[in-house]
BANUKOL-704806 format. One line per 10 residues: their letters; for each residue x negated, y negated, z of C-alpha. Coordinates in Angstrom, 3 decimals. Each point is the difference from the previous one (the first is absolute). Layout:
<nodes>
a) X:Y:Z  ...
</nodes>
This chain:
<nodes>
xxxxxxxxxx) 6.913:-2.311:-11.191  0.683:1.140:-3.542  2.956:-1.171:-2.016  1.009:3.634:-0.665  0.341:0.641:3.723  2.027:-3.159:0.502  2.241:0.934:-2.913  0.480:3.496:1.441  0.843:-1.497:3.388  2.529:-2.348:-1.557
xxxxxxxxxx) 1.509:2.898:-1.934  0.753:1.729:3.285  -2.867:2.495:0.249  -0.104:0.794:3.703  -3.659:1.044:0.078  -1.015:-3.148:-1.874  1.993:-2.101:2.490  -1.853:1.594:2.901  -3.378:-0.575:-1.635  0.921:-3.595:-0.806
xxxxxxxxxx) 1.131:-0.627:3.592  -3.192:1.516:1.439  -2.084:-2.044:-2.375  1.764:-3.191:1.016  -0.366:0.835:3.708  -3.652:0.770:0.133  -1.553:0.337:-3.362  -2.260:2.797:-1.028  -0.903:1.120:3.527  3.573:0.862:0.939
xxxxxxxxxx) 0.646:1.369:-3.464  -3.010:2.321:0.147  0.966:1.114:3.513  3.548:0.734:-1.137  -1.265:1.910:-3.017  -2.362:1.958:2.254  2.918:0.968:2.256  2.069:0.961:-3.046  -2.878:2.068:-1.350  -0.364:1.737:3.360
xxxxxxxxxx) 3.717:0.808:0.014  -0.144:1.362:-3.549  -3.111:2.012:0.852  1.634:1.485:3.127  3.145:0.787:-1.982  -2.034:1.693:-2.713  -1.992:2.002:2.549  3.154:1.243:1.736  1.553:0.843:-3.374  -3.131:1.940:-0.962
xxxxxxxxxx) 0.101:1.887:3.298  3.629:0.899:-0.586  -0.786:1.214:-3.522  -2.938:2.074:1.246  2.251:1.531:2.653  2.629:0.850:-2.624  -2.661:1.538:-2.239  -1.279:2.138:2.876  3.541:1.135:0.790  0.519:0.814:-3.680
xxxxxxxxxx) -3.255:1.942:-0.092  1.018:2.029:3.055  3.413:0.707:-1.536  -1.635:1.042:-3.277  -2.351:2.358:1.833  2.957:1.541:1.841  1.843:0.552:-3.300  -3.110:1.524:-1.595  -0.334:2.324:2.998  3.661:1.042:-0.282
xxxxxxxxxx) -0.405:0.611:-3.726  -3.093:2.093:0.654  1.894:2.137:2.520  2.909:0.400:-2.399  -2.336:1.056:-2.818  -1.685:2.517:2.294  3.388:1.495:0.949  0.977:0.107:-3.678  -3.226:1.833:-0.822  0.674:2.507:2.779
xxxxxxxxxx) 3.543:0.549:-1.284  -1.314:0.508:-3.542  -2.474:2.591:1.298  2.833:1.839:1.759  2.043:-0.047:-3.204  -3.004:1.284:-1.963  -0.486:2.870:2.477  3.698:0.841:-0.184  -0.144:0.028:-3.821  -3.083:2.238:0.104
xxxxxxxxx) 1.764:2.415:2.363  3.083:0.026:-2.215  -2.120:0.585:-3.090  -1.838:2.859:1.695  3.284:1.550:1.120  1.515:-0.298:-3.480  -3.071:1.662:-1.519  0.255:2.884:2.455  3.543:0.785:-1.102
</nodes>
């Protein structure tokens, strides 16, 4: 066991205390098993976090597509309204020219 790890354990580092205890109980076999379990836990945690992030990104993508669709509809209605205004202006202009 390294002196740095012992010093960390004496300083109150919880993780170092656990490693030191496992090392004293069974040496490298128990230590490697414990590290393997810890790695598995971290890996599972990371995988679930990644799945949650992917889910949030998909939800965000769907929301963005809905907003783009709404904006497209609004722009189409605006274009139709502008065409109606243009026709009304043309009719007014034609009527003014007749008089």
